[in-house]
C-alpha positions in Angstrom: 56.6 58.9 130.5 60.6 59.8 131.8 61.4 59.6 128.0 59.2 62.0 126.4 60.5 64.3 129.2 64.0 63.9 128.2 63.3 64.4 124.9 61.1 67.1 125.5 64.1 69.1 127.5 67.7 68.1 124.7 64.9 69.1 122.1 64.2 72.5 124.3 68.0 72.6 125.2 69.1 72.7 121.5 66.7 75.3 120.6 68.2 78.0 123.4 71.8 76.4 122.1 71.2 77.2 118.6 69.4 81.1 119.5 72.2 81.8 122.1 74.7 80.6 119.1 73.0 83.1 116.4 73.3 86.1 119.2 76.7 85.5 120.0 77.6 85.4 116.6 75.0 88.9 115.3 76.9 90.1 118.2 80.2 89.2 117.4 79.2 91.1 113.5 78.1 93.7 114.7 80.7 94.6 117.4 83.3 94.5 114.6 81.3 96.3 112.1 81.4 98.6 114.5 85.5 98.1 115.4 85.9 98.1 111.6 83.9 101.8 111.1 85.7 103.4 114.2 89.1 101.5 112.3 88.1 103.9 109.1 87.2 107.0 110.4 90.3 106.5 111.9 92.0 106.3 108.6 90.1 109.3 107.0 91.3 111.6 109.8 94.9 110.3 108.9 94.6 111.4 105.4 92.6 114.7 106.2 95.4 115.5 108.7 97.9 115.1 105.8 95.9 117.0 103.1 95.8 119.8 106.0 99.2 119.7 106.5 100.2 120.1 103.2 98.0 122.0 101.9 99.5 124.8 104.8 102.8 124.4 103.5 101.9 124.6 100.3 99.9 128.3 101.2 102.8 129.2 103.1 104.8 128.6 100.2 103.5 130.3 97.6 102.8 133.0 99.9 106.5 133.3 99.8 107.1 133.3 96.7 104.4 136.0 96.0 105.9 138.2 98.5 109.5 137.7 96.6 106.9 138.6 93.3 105.6 141.6 94.7 108.7 142.6 95.5 110.4 142.4 92.2 107.7 143.7 90.9 108.4 146.9 92.6 112.2 147.3 91.4 111.0 146.4 87.9 108.5 149.3 88.4 110.8 151.8 90.0 113.2 151.0 86.4 111.1 151.1 83.8 109.9 154.5 85.6 113.6 155.4 86.0 114.6 154.9 81.9 111.2 155.6 80.9 110.7 152.9 78.5 108.0 152.7 76.0 105.8 150.1 77.2 105.8 148.1 80.9 105.0 144.3 80.5 104.2 143.2 84.4 106.4 139.7 85.8 105.3 136.7 84.7 103.7 135.5 87.3 104.7 131.3 85.6 108.4 132.7 86.0 108.2 133.9 89.4 105.9 131.4 91.2 104.1 128.9 89.6 107.6 127.8 88.3 109.9 128.3 91.2 106.8 125.7 93.5 106.8 123.1 90.2 110.7 122.6 90.4 110.2 121.5 93.9 106.7 119.8 93.9 108.9 116.9 94.3 109.2 118.1 98.4 105.4 117.5 99.3 105.3 113.7 98.9 105.7 111.9 101.8 104.8 109.6 104.5 104.3 110.1 108.0 104.2 107.1 110.5 102.5 106.8 113.9 102.1 110.7 114.5 99.4 110.1 117.0 98.6 108.1 120.5 97.0 105.5 118.6 96.5 101.8 120.0 97.7 100.1 115.7 99.7 101.4 113.7 98.6 104.7 111.2 100.5 106.0 109.0 99.1 109.2 106.0 101.2 108.7 102.5 101.3 112.7 100.2 101.9 112.6 96.7 101.5 115.7 94.9 101.3 115.9 90.9 101.8 119.2 88.5 98.9 119.3 86.1 100.5 122.1 83.1 97.3 121.9 80.5 94.8 122.9 83.1 98.0 125.1 86.1 96.9 123.2 89.0 98.0 120.8 91.9 96.7 117.0 92.4 97.2 116.3 96.5 96.3 113.0 97.5 96.8 111.3 101.0 96.2 108.2 101.6 95.0 107.3 105.2 96.4 103.9 107.0 95.2 102.9 110.5 94.7 99.2 111.0 94.7 97.6 107.9 91.2 100.4 107.1 92.1 102.8 104.2 90.6 106.0 103.2 92.0 108.1 100.6 91.1 112.2 100.1 92.4 113.6 96.3 92.4 117.6 96.0 92.8 120.0 93.1 94.6 122.8 93.6 95.0 125.6 90.9 98.2 128.1 91.7 98.1 131.2 91.9 96.9 133.6 88.9 98.0 137.6 88.3 94.6 139.9 87.4 95.3 143.7 86.6 92.1 145.5 87.4 93.6 149.2 87.9 96.1 151.4 86.6 98.9 154.2 88.9 99.2 158.1 88.7 102.4 156.4 85.7 99.5 154.4 84.0 101.3 151.2 85.5 99.3 148.3 86.3 98.0 147.2 89.5 98.8 144.1 89.7 97.1 141.8 92.1 97.8 137.7 92.5 94.9 135.6 93.3 96.5 132.6 95.9 96.3 129.1 94.6 93.2 127.8 95.6 91.1 124.5 95.9 88.7 123.8 93.4 87.9 120.0 94.7 87.6 118.2 97.2 86.7 114.1 97.2 86.6 111.3 98.8 87.9 108.4 96.8 87.2 105.4 98.8 
């Protein structure tokens, strides 16, 4: 009888140990999954921070080019009125706004490391390219946090010229359509 009781005790202890091992393993995997998701969200936030920073910088720089363009347009109109030429054409937007921006596009490629007070190493990389066929900029931002990565890509149309009305001298009133984000997508 004693042997039978010991065998039952050993079997019951074995079952308890197996169940305990399974519960611990499931909890560890669940905790690792939660930690990886937290790391991914931080990497995603880093990528979004990079996109926001670079798009703000692009808008500011292009607005400076637009202001310069309007000053040149004003001078161009005054010269036209004083000379009384037969035909007036607005200044080329690409030449005065988009081209200077595109020539300096390499200034928008950079990497920032450990910018927040996170526990683990983190960074984001910005890569900016120009697509001349569609007159747009492709911006990719990759955030990395503790081996988790997230990548975001945006497509941004550059400034465009619009002429809707004419003034009292029959000169076109020029409107500039600011750069516009046309696509925002998460790659991973």
